[in-house]
C-alpha positions as a Markdown table, in Angstrom:
| # | Residue | x | y | z |
|---|---|---|---|---|
| 1 | Unk | 19.2 | -1.5 | -17.4 |
| 2 | Unk | 16.7 | -4.3 | -17.0 |
| 3 | Unk | 16.1 | -7.3 | -14.6 |
| 4 | Unk | 18.1 | -10.5 | -14.6 |
| 5 | Unk | 15.7 | -13.1 | -15.9 |
| 6 | Unk | 15.4 | -14.4 | -19.5 |
| 7 | Unk | 12.0 | -12.9 | -19.7 |
| 8 | Unk | 13.4 | -9.5 | -18.7 |
| 9 | Unk | 16.7 | -9.6 | -20.5 |
| 10 | Unk | 16.5 | -11.7 | -23.6 |
| 11 | Unk | 13.8 | -9.7 | -25.5 |
| 12 | Unk | 15.7 | -6.5 | -24.8 |
| 13 | Unk | 18.9 | -7.8 | -26.3 |
| 14 | Unk | 17.0 | -9.2 | -29.3 |
| 15 | Unk | 15.1 | -6.0 | -29.9 |
| 16 | Unk | 18.2 | -3.8 | -29.4 |
| 17 | Unk | 19.9 | -5.8 | -32.2 |
| 18 | Unk | 17.0 | -5.3 | -34.5 |
| 19 | Unk | 16.8 | -1.6 | -33.7 |
| 20 | Unk | 20.5 | -1.2 | -34.6 |
| 21 | Unk | 19.8 | -2.9 | -37.9 |
| 22 | Unk | 16.9 | -0.6 | -38.5 |
| 23 | Unk | 18.3 | 2.7 | -37.3 |
| 24 | Unk | 22.1 | 2.3 | -36.8 |
| 25 | Unk | 21.7 | 3.2 | -33.1 |
| 26 | Unk | 23.4 | 0.7 | -30.7 |
| 27 | Unk | 21.8 | -0.2 | -27.4 |
| 28 | Unk | 23.6 | -2.3 | -24.8 |
| 29 | Unk | 21.6 | -3.8 | -22.0 |
| 30 | Unk | 22.8 | -4.6 | -18.5 |
| 31 | Unk | 20.8 | -6.5 | -15.9 |
| 32 | Unk | 20.2 | -6.5 | -12.1 |
| 33 | Unk | 18.8 | -9.2 | -9.9 |
| 34 | Unk | 15.0 | -9.2 | -9.4 |
| 35 | Unk | 15.4 | -8.1 | -5.8 |
| 36 | Unk | 17.6 | -5.2 | -6.9 |
| 37 | Unk | 15.1 | -4.3 | -9.6 |
| 38 | Unk | 12.3 | -4.0 | -7.0 |
| 39 | Unk | 14.3 | -1.9 | -4.5 |
| 40 | Unk | 17.3 | -0.1 | -6.2 |
| 41 | Unk | 16.9 | 3.7 | -6.4 |
| 42 | Unk | 15.8 | 4.6 | -9.9 |
| 43 | Unk | 17.6 | 8.0 | -9.7 |
| 44 | Unk | 21.0 | 6.2 | -9.4 |
| 45 | Unk | 20.1 | 4.1 | -12.5 |
| 46 | Unk | 18.9 | 7.1 | -14.4 |
| 47 | Unk | 22.3 | 8.8 | -13.9 |
| 48 | Unk | 24.1 | 5.7 | -15.3 |
| 49 | Unk | 21.7 | 4.5 | -18.1 |
| 50 | Unk | 19.7 | 6.0 | -20.9 |
| 51 | Unk | 16.9 | 3.4 | -20.8 |
| 52 | Unk | 15.6 | 1.8 | -17.7 |
| 53 | Unk | 13.0 | -0.9 | -17.2 |
| 54 | Unk | 10.9 | 0.0 | -14.2 |
| 55 | Unk | 8.0 | -1.2 | -12.0 |
| 56 | Unk | 5.0 | 1.1 | -12.0 |
| 57 | Unk | 4.9 | 1.7 | -8.2 |
| 58 | Unk | 8.1 | 3.7 | -8.7 |
| 59 | Unk | 6.3 | 6.5 | -10.5 |
| 60 | Unk | 5.6 | 8.7 | -7.5 |
| 61 | Unk | 9.2 | 8.6 | -6.4 |
| 62 | Unk | 10.7 | 9.2 | -9.9 |
| 63 | Unk | 8.3 | 12.1 | -10.5 |
| 64 | Unk | 9.4 | 13.8 | -7.3 |
| 65 | Unk | 13.1 | 13.1 | -8.1 |
| 66 | Unk | 12.8 | 14.3 | -11.7 |
| 67 | Unk | 15.0 | 11.5 | -13.0 |
| 68 | Unk | 12.9 | 10.3 | -15.9 |
| 69 | Unk | 11.7 | 12.0 | -19.2 |
| 70 | Unk | 8.0 | 12.0 | -19.8 |
| 71 | Unk | 7.2 | 9.9 | -22.9 |
| 72 | Unk | 4.0 | 11.8 | -23.9 |
| 73 | Unk | 5.9 | 13.9 | -26.4 |
| 74 | Unk | 4.1 | 16.1 | -29.0 |
| 75 | Unk | 3.3 | 14.6 | -32.4 |
| 76 | Unk | 3.1 | 10.9 | -31.3 |
| 77 | Unk | -0.4 | 10.9 | -29.8 |
| 78 | Unk | -1.7 | 8.3 | -32.3 |
| 79 | Unk | 1.0 | 5.8 | -31.1 |
| 80 | Unk | 0.1 | 6.4 | -27.5 |
| 81 | Unk | -3.6 | 6.2 | -28.1 |
| 82 | Unk | -3.1 | 2.7 | -29.7 |
| 83 | Unk | -1.1 | 1.5 | -26.7 |
| 84 | Unk | -3.8 | 2.8 | -24.3 |
| 85 | Unk | -6.6 | 1.2 | -26.3 |
| 86 | Unk | -4.9 | -2.1 | -26.2 |
| 87 | Unk | -3.6 | -2.0 | -22.7 |
| 88 | Unk | -3.8 | -5.3 | -20.8 |
| 89 | Unk | -5.9 | -4.2 | -17.9 |
| 90 | Unk | -4.4 | -1.1 | -16.2 |
| 91 | Unk | -0.9 | -1.8 | -17.5 |
| 92 | Unk | -0.7 | 1.4 | -19.6 |
| 93 | Unk | -2.3 | 3.9 | -17.2 |
| 94 | Unk | -0.3 | 2.4 | -14.2 |
| 95 | Unk | 2.7 | 4.4 | -15.6 |
| 96 | Unk | 0.8 | 7.7 | -15.7 |
| 97 | Unk | 1.3 | 10.0 | -12.8 |
| 98 | Unk | 0.8 | 13.7 | -12.2 |
| 99 | Unk | -0.7 | 13.9 | -15.7 |
| 100 | Unk | 2.3 | 12.5 | -17.5 |
| 101 | Unk | 3.2 | 9.2 | -19.0 |
| 102 | Unk | 6.6 | 8.0 | -17.5 |
| 103 | Unk | 6.9 | 4.6 | -19.1 |
| 104 | Unk | 5.2 | 2.3 | -21.7 |
| 105 | Unk | 4.3 | -1.3 | -20.7 |
| 106 | Unk | 6.5 | -3.9 | -22.3 |
| 107 | Unk | 5.6 | -6.7 | -19.9 |
| 108 | Unk | 2.2 | -7.4 | -18.5 |
| 109 | Unk | 1.8 | -9.5 | -15.4 |
| 110 | Unk | -0.2 | -10.0 | -12.2 |
| 111 | Unk | -0.7 | -12.7 | -9.7 |
| 112 | Unk | -2.3 | -15.7 | -11.4 |
| 113 | Unk | -2.5 | -19.4 | -10.5 |
| 114 | Unk | -0.1 | -22.1 | -11.7 |
| 115 | Unk | -0.6 | -25.8 | -11.4 |
| 116 | Unk | 0.6 | -29.2 | -12.6 |
| 117 | Unk | -2.2 | -30.7 | -14.7 |
| 118 | Unk | -0.6 | -34.2 | -14.4 |
| 119 | Unk | -0.9 | -33.9 | -10.5 |
| 120 | Unk | -4.0 | -31.8 | -10.3 |
| 121 | Unk | -6.3 | -32.3 | -13.3 |
| 122 | Unk | -8.8 | -29.7 | -12.0 |
| 123 | Unk | -7.4 | -26.6 | -10.3 |
| 124 | Unk | -9.1 | -25.0 | -7.3 |
| 125 | Unk | -11.7 | -22.4 | -8.2 |
| 126 | Unk | -12.2 | -20.9 | -4.7 |
| 127 | Unk | -9.9 | -20.0 | -1.8 |
| 128 | Unk | -11.7 | -22.6 | 0.3 |
| 129 | Unk | -10.5 | -25.3 | -2.2 |
| 130 | Unk | -7.0 | -23.8 | -1.9 |
| 131 | Unk | -7.2 | -24.2 | 1.9 |
| 132 | Unk | -8.3 | -27.8 | 1.5 |
| 133 | Unk | -5.3 | -28.5 | -0.8 |
| 134 | Unk | -3.0 | -26.8 | 1.7 |
| 135 | Unk | -4.2 | -29.1 | 4.4 |
| 136 | Unk | -3.1 | -31.9 | 2.1 |
| 137 | Unk | 0.3 | -30.4 | 1.7 |
| 138 | Unk | -0.2 | -29.7 | -2.0 |
| 139 | Unk | 0.2 | -25.9 | -2.0 |
| 140 | Unk | 3.2 | -23.6 | -2.5 |
| 141 | Unk | 2.7 | -19.9 | -1.8 |
| 142 | Unk | 5.8 | -17.6 | -2.3 |
| 143 | Unk | 5.9 | -15.1 | 0.6 |
| 144 | Unk | 9.3 | -13.5 | 0.3 |
| 145 | Unk | 8.9 | -9.7 | 0.4 |
| 146 | Unk | 7.2 | -8.1 | -1.4 |
| 147 | Unk | 5.1 | -11.1 | -2.4 |
| 148 | Unk | 3.5 | -11.4 | 1.0 |
| 149 | Unk | 1.8 | -8.0 | 0.6 |
| 150 | Unk | 1.0 | -8.8 | -3.0 |
| 151 | Unk | -1.2 | -11.7 | -1.8 |
| 152 | Unk | -2.7 | -9.5 | 0.9 |
| 153 | Unk | -3.6 | -6.9 | -1.8 |
| 154 | Unk | -5.0 | -9.6 | -4.1 |
| 155 | Unk | -7.3 | -11.2 | -1.4 |
| 156 | Unk | -8.5 | -7.8 | -0.1 |
| 157 | Unk | -9.5 | -6.6 | -3.5 |
| 158 | Unk | -11.0 | -10.0 | -4.5 |
| 159 | Unk | -13.2 | -9.8 | -1.4 |
| 160 | Unk | -14.5 | -6.4 | -2.5 |
| 161 | Unk | -12.6 | -4.5 | 0.2 |
| 162 | Unk | -9.5 | -3.2 | -1.8 |
| 163 | Unk | -6.7 | -1.6 | 0.0 |
| 164 | Unk | -6.3 | 2.2 | -0.2 |
| 165 | Unk | -4.1 | 3.6 | -2.9 |
| 166 | Unk | -3.9 | 7.1 | -1.5 |
| 167 | Unk | -3.3 | 8.4 | 1.9 |
| 168 | Unk | -2.8 | 9.5 | 4.5 |
| 169 | Unk | -5.4 | 7.3 | 6.1 |
| 170 | Unk | -5.5 | 3.5 | 6.8 |
| 171 | Unk | -4.5 | 0.9 | 4.3 |
| 172 | Unk | -7.5 | -1.2 | 5.0 |
| 173 | Unk | -10.5 | -1.2 | 7.3 |
| 174 | Unk | -9.6 | -3.3 | 10.5 |
| 175 | Unk | -12.4 | -5.9 | 10.0 |
| 176 | Unk | -11.7 | -6.3 | 6.3 |
| 177 | Unk | -8.0 | -6.6 | 6.9 |
| 178 | Unk | -8.4 | -9.1 | 9.6 |
| 179 | Unk | -10.4 | -11.3 | 7.3 |
| 180 | Unk | -7.6 | -11.2 | 4.8 |
| 181 | Unk | -5.0 | -12.2 | 7.4 |
| 182 | Unk | -7.1 | -15.1 | 8.5 |
| 183 | Unk | -7.6 | -16.3 | 4.9 |
| 184 | Unk | -3.8 | -16.1 | 4.3 |
| 185 | Unk | -3.0 | -17.8 | 7.6 |
| 186 | Unk | -5.3 | -20.7 | 6.7 |
| 187 | Unk | -2.8 | -21.4 | 3.9 |
| 188 | Unk | 0.5 | -20.2 | 5.3 |
| 189 | Unk | 0.1 | -22.3 | 8.4 |
| 190 | Unk | 0.3 | -25.3 | 6.1 |
| 191 | Unk | 2.9 | -24.4 | 3.5 |
| 192 | Unk | 6.6 | -25.4 | 3.8 |
| 193 | Unk | 8.4 | -23.0 | 6.2 |
| 194 | Unk | 10.8 | -22.2 | 3.3 |
| 195 | Unk | 8.0 | -20.6 | 1.3 |
| 196 | Unk | 8.4 | -17.5 | 3.4 |
| 197 | Unk | 11.8 | -17.1 | 1.8 |
| 198 | Unk | 11.0 | -17.8 | -1.9 |
| 199 | Unk | 9.6 | -15.8 | -4.8 |
| 200 | Unk | 7.4 | -17.0 | -7.6 |
| 201 | Unk | 10.3 | -18.1 | -9.7 |
| 202 | Unk | 11.6 | -20.5 | -7.1 |
| 203 | Unk | 8.1 | -21.7 | -6.4 |
| 204 | Unk | 7.6 | -22.4 | -10.1 |
| 205 | Unk | 10.9 | -24.2 | -10.3 |
| 206 | Unk | 9.8 | -26.5 | -7.5 |
| 207 | Unk | 6.4 | -27.0 | -9.0 |
| 208 | Unk | 7.8 | -27.9 | -12.4 |
| 209 | Unk | 10.5 | -30.2 | -11.1 |
| 210 | Unk | 10.6 | -33.9 | -10.7 |
| 211 | Unk | 9.1 | -35.3 | -7.5 |
| 212 | Unk | 7.4 | -32.1 | -6.7 |
| 213 | Unk | 5.6 | -32.4 | -3.3 |
| 214 | Unk | 3.2 | -29.6 | -4.4 |
| 215 | Unk | 0.7 | -29.3 | -7.3 |
| 216 | Unk | -0.5 | -25.7 | -7.2 |
| 217 | Unk | 0.7 | -22.1 | -6.6 |
| 218 | Unk | -2.7 | -20.3 | -6.1 |
| 219 | Unk | -1.2 | -16.8 | -6.2 |
| 220 | Unk | 2.1 | -15.8 | -7.8 |
| 221 | Unk | 3.3 | -13.7 | -10.7 |
| 222 | Unk | 3.1 | -15.9 | -13.9 |
| 223 | Unk | 6.2 | -16.7 | -15.9 |
| 224 | Unk | 5.4 | -17.8 | -19.4 |
| 225 | Unk | 8.7 | -19.9 | -19.6 |
| 226 | Unk | 7.2 | -22.6 | -17.4 |
| 227 | Unk | 4.3 | -23.0 | -19.8 |
| 228 | Unk | 6.7 | -23.9 | -22.6 |
| 229 | Unk | 7.2 | -27.6 | -23.6 |
| 230 | Unk | 10.5 | -29.0 | -22.3 |
| 231 | Unk | 11.5 | -25.8 | -20.4 |
| 232 | Unk | 11.6 | -27.9 | -17.2 |
| 233 | Unk | 10.9 | -31.6 | -16.5 |
| 234 | Unk | 7.2 | -30.8 | -16.2 |
| 235 | Unk | 5.1 | -28.1 | -17.9 |
| 236 | Unk | 2.9 | -25.8 | -15.8 |
| 237 | Unk | -0.6 | -24.6 | -16.7 |
| 238 | Unk | -1.6 | -21.1 | -15.8 |
| 239 | Unk | -5.1 | -19.9 | -15.2 |
| 240 | Unk | -7.1 | -17.2 | -13.4 |
| 241 | Unk | -6.8 | -16.8 | -9.6 |
| 242 | Unk | -9.1 | -18.8 | -7.3 |
| 243 | Unk | -11.8 | -16.5 | -5.8 |
| 244 | Unk | -12.3 | -15.7 | -2.2 |
| 245 | Unk | -15.3 | -13.5 | -2.8 |
| 246 | Unk | -18.2 | -13.3 | -5.2 |
| 247 | Unk | -16.8 | -10.9 | -7.8 |
| 248 | Unk | -14.9 | -13.4 | -10.0 |
| 249 | Unk | -11.1 | -13.4 | -10.6 |
| 250 | Unk | -10.6 | -9.7 | -9.9 |
| 251 | Unk | -8.3 | -7.7 | -7.6 |
| 252 | Unk | -5.0 | -9.4 | -8.4 |
| 253 | Unk | -2.0 | -7.2 | -7.6 |
| 254 | Unk | -0.8 | -5.8 | -10.9 |
| 255 | Unk | 2.9 | -6.3 | -11.8 |
| 256 | Unk | 4.7 | -6.2 | -15.1 |
| 257 | Unk | 7.3 | -3.7 | -16.2 |
| 258 | Unk | 7.6 | -0.6 | -18.4 |
| 259 | Unk | 10.3 | 1.0 | -20.5 |
| 260 | Unk | 11.4 | 4.5 | -19.3 |
| 261 | Unk | 14.0 | 7.1 | -20.5 |
| 262 | Unk | 16.4 | 8.8 | -18.2 |
| 263 | Unk | 16.1 | 12.6 | -17.8 |
| 264 | Unk | 19.9 | 12.8 | -17.8 |
| 265 | Unk | 20.3 | 10.9 | -21.1 |
| 266 | Unk | 22.5 | 12.6 | -23.8 |
| 267 | Unk | 20.6 | 10.5 | -26.4 |
| 268 | Unk | 17.1 | 11.2 | -25.3 |
| 269 | Unk | 15.5 | 11.3 | -28.8 |
| 270 | Unk | 16.9 | 8.0 | -29.8 |
| 271 | Unk | 16.0 | 6.4 | -26.5 |
| 272 | Unk | 12.4 | 7.7 | -26.8 |
| 273 | Unk | 12.2 | 6.3 | -30.4 |
| 274 | Unk | 13.3 | 2.9 | -29.1 |
| 275 | Unk | 10.7 | 3.0 | -26.2 |
| 276 | Unk | 7.9 | 3.7 | -28.7 |
| 277 | Unk | 9.1 | 1.0 | -31.1 |
| 278 | Unk | 9.6 | -1.8 | -28.5 |
| 279 | Unk | 6.3 | -1.1 | -26.8 |
| 280 | Unk | 4.3 | -1.0 | -30.1 |
| 281 | Unk | 2.0 | -3.7 | -31.4 |
| 282 | Unk | 4.2 | -5.1 | -34.2 |
| 283 | Unk | 7.3 | -5.7 | -32.1 |
| 284 | Unk | 5.4 | -6.8 | -29.1 |
| 285 | Unk | 3.6 | -9.6 | -30.8 |
| 286 | Unk | 6.5 | -10.8 | -33.0 |
| 287 | Unk | 10.1 | -10.3 | -32.0 |
| 288 | Unk | 9.5 | -9.4 | -28.3 |
| 289 | Unk | 7.3 | -12.5 | -27.7 |
| 290 | Unk | 9.4 | -14.8 | -29.8 |
| 291 | Unk | 12.5 | -13.8 | -27.8 |
| 292 | Unk | 11.1 | -15.0 | -24.5 |
| 293 | Unk | 9.3 | -11.8 | -23.5 |
| 294 | Unk | 5.9 | -11.7 | -21.8 |
| 295 | Unk | 4.4 | -8.8 | -23.9 |
| 296 | Unk | 2.6 | -5.8 | -22.4 |
| 297 | Unk | 0.5 | -5.1 | -25.5 |
| 298 | Unk | -3.0 | -6.5 | -25.7 |
| 299 | Unk | -2.8 | -7.4 | -29.4 |
| 300 | Unk | 0.0 | -9.8 | -28.5 |
| 301 | Unk | -2.2 | -11.4 | -25.7 |
| 302 | Unk | -4.9 | -12.1 | -28.3 |
| 303 | Unk | -2.5 | -13.5 | -31.0 |
| 304 | Unk | -2.7 | -17.2 | -31.9 |
| 305 | Unk | 1.0 | -17.4 | -32.7 |
| 306 | Unk | 1.9 | -15.9 | -29.3 |
| 307 | Unk | -0.5 | -18.2 | -27.3 |
| 308 | Unk | 0.3 | -21.5 | -29.1 |
| 309 | Unk | 3.8 | -22.2 | -27.6 |
| 310 | Unk | 2.6 | -21.5 | -24.1 |
| 311 | Unk | -0.6 | -23.5 | -23.9 |
| 312 | Unk | -2.8 | -20.3 | -24.0 |
| 313 | Unk | -1.0 | -18.7 | -21.1 |
| 314 | Unk | -2.2 | -15.3 | -22.2 |
| 315 | Unk | -5.8 | -16.1 | -23.0 |
| 316 | Unk | -6.3 | -18.3 | -19.9 |
| 317 | Unk | -5.1 | -15.5 | -17.5 |
| 318 | Unk | -6.5 | -12.5 | -19.3 |
| 319 | Unk | -9.5 | -12.1 | -17.1 |
| 320 | Unk | -7.3 | -11.8 | -14.1 |
| 321 | Unk | -5.2 | -9.2 | -15.8 |
| 322 | Unk | -8.2 | -7.2 | -16.8 |
| 323 | Unk | -9.5 | -7.0 | -13.3 |
| 324 | Unk | -6.1 | -6.4 | -11.6 |
| 325 | Unk | -5.6 | -4.0 | -8.7 |
| 326 | Unk | -3.1 | -1.1 | -9.1 |
| 327 | Unk | -1.0 | -0.7 | -6.0 |
| 328 | Unk | -0.3 | 2.6 | -4.4 |
| 329 | Unk | 2.3 | 4.6 | -6.3 |
| 330 | Unk | 3.2 | 7.6 | -4.0 |
| 331 | Unk | 6.7 | 8.5 | -3.1 |
| 332 | Unk | 7.3 | 6.4 | 0.0 |
| 333 | Unk | 5.4 | 3.4 | -1.2 |
| 334 | Unk | 8.3 | 1.2 | -2.2 |
| 335 | Unk | 9.8 | 1.3 | 1.4 |
| 336 | Unk | 6.3 | 0.6 | 2.8 |
| 337 | Unk | 5.9 | -2.4 | 0.5 |
| 338 | Unk | 9.0 | -4.1 | 1.9 |
| 339 | Unk | 8.4 | -3.1 | 5.5 |
| 340 | Unk | 4.8 | -4.2 | 5.4 |
| 341 | Unk | 5.7 | -7.6 | 3.8 |
| 342 | Unk | 8.2 | -8.3 | 6.6 |
| 343 | Unk | 5.7 | -7.2 | 9.3 |
| 344 | Unk | 2.9 | -9.4 | 7.8 |
| 345 | Unk | 5.2 | -12.4 | 7.6 |
| 346 | Unk | 6.4 | -11.9 | 11.2 |
| 347 | Unk | 2.8 | -11.9 | 12.4 |
| 348 | Unk | 1.8 | -14.9 | 10.4 |
| 349 | Unk | 4.7 | -17.0 | 11.5 |
| 350 | Unk | 4.3 | -16.1 | 15.2 |
| 351 | Unk | 0.6 | -16.6 | 15.4 |
| 352 | Unk | 0.0 | -12.9 | 16.2 |
| 353 | Unk | -3.7 | -11.8 | 16.3 |
| 354 | Unk | -5.0 | -10.7 | 13.0 |
| 355 | Unk | -6.2 | -7.4 | 14.4 |
| 356 | Unk | -2.7 | -6.6 | 15.7 |
| 357 | Unk | -1.1 | -7.3 | 12.3 |
| 358 | Unk | -3.6 | -5.1 | 10.5 |
| 359 | Unk | -3.1 | -2.2 | 13.0 |
| 360 | Unk | 0.7 | -2.4 | 12.3 |
| 361 | Unk | 0.2 | -2.4 | 8.6 |
| 362 | Unk | -2.1 | 0.6 | 8.8 |
| 363 | Unk | 0.5 | 2.5 | 10.9 |
| 364 | Unk | 3.2 | 1.7 | 8.4 |
| 365 | Unk | 1.0 | 2.9 | 5.5 |
| 366 | Unk | 0.1 | 6.2 | 7.2 |
| 367 | Unk | 3.8 | 6.7 | 8.0 |
| 368 | Unk | 4.7 | 6.1 | 4.3 |
| 369 | Unk | 3.2 | 9.5 | 3.5 |
């Protein structure tokens, strides 16, 4: 089971076909909506599927539920060491929890900046410049849960005051959190009201379409498809995030996906073999990338042939990936992520005091433990 987007589905189908030719083992992929992918219980999927594409914040929950098979099997240390050495930022260790490796990164992503070079020849480099563009009506910022909290995490870490990743204390210091809320509000007060109901895919569709009223998405998960020639009426350019602090393009909320194996699978060895194969360097920088995937292996991100069709999408956002922030991963985090995003949005839209919003987020975080 994977997620319903060409980037999430097409490379899995292509690699499954090649794996059958190589080994005789047939793998059939199903897909769920992106919203389902972010919220659907992994245990239910693990009881129905041998292989599951997961998001790293699930690892605390799946460890407690015992629904996945650890992939750090004996005898394959060299393969895992190679993946770890060439991890794009924290992609590989983000799937390590309680001393075990629960998935391998096959897709690396984080919040980056997308813009229309024909409408905005020079993208903003600072959050102050983003605010100025928002005042001119040129900014789209996808705020549909969980993306509201992703932008909160990104700004907090970029300012040098990252949110907590363990509990049971506060998520963020009150003063630091209030500063983040105000920086967000300076933009969200000036975006289209509908931006509170869209994700980065919808924002990218608007940005890449004819007669786009906006020219930049300062924070949003990058989708390489929009960097391709002729994918949409207009091609997007992707680059590192605009900075709110003085540390450079660091702190972006890490995303991406990993390949995991069900603990209930009757074909565990074959599923593990496929996981190692599809996450390895050779497939990642060739078939996986060529089939519309956004690789999770660092060698692919460095490869000329992988970068050429997408206008250096990988090289131009690599610094942001390398400095990305790994979200909390405890059992209880996924419910917090959704509830906190909704609470943040409600406060931003109503004009609620920043301190009050932060207090509510801190309460939700403590309760998530």
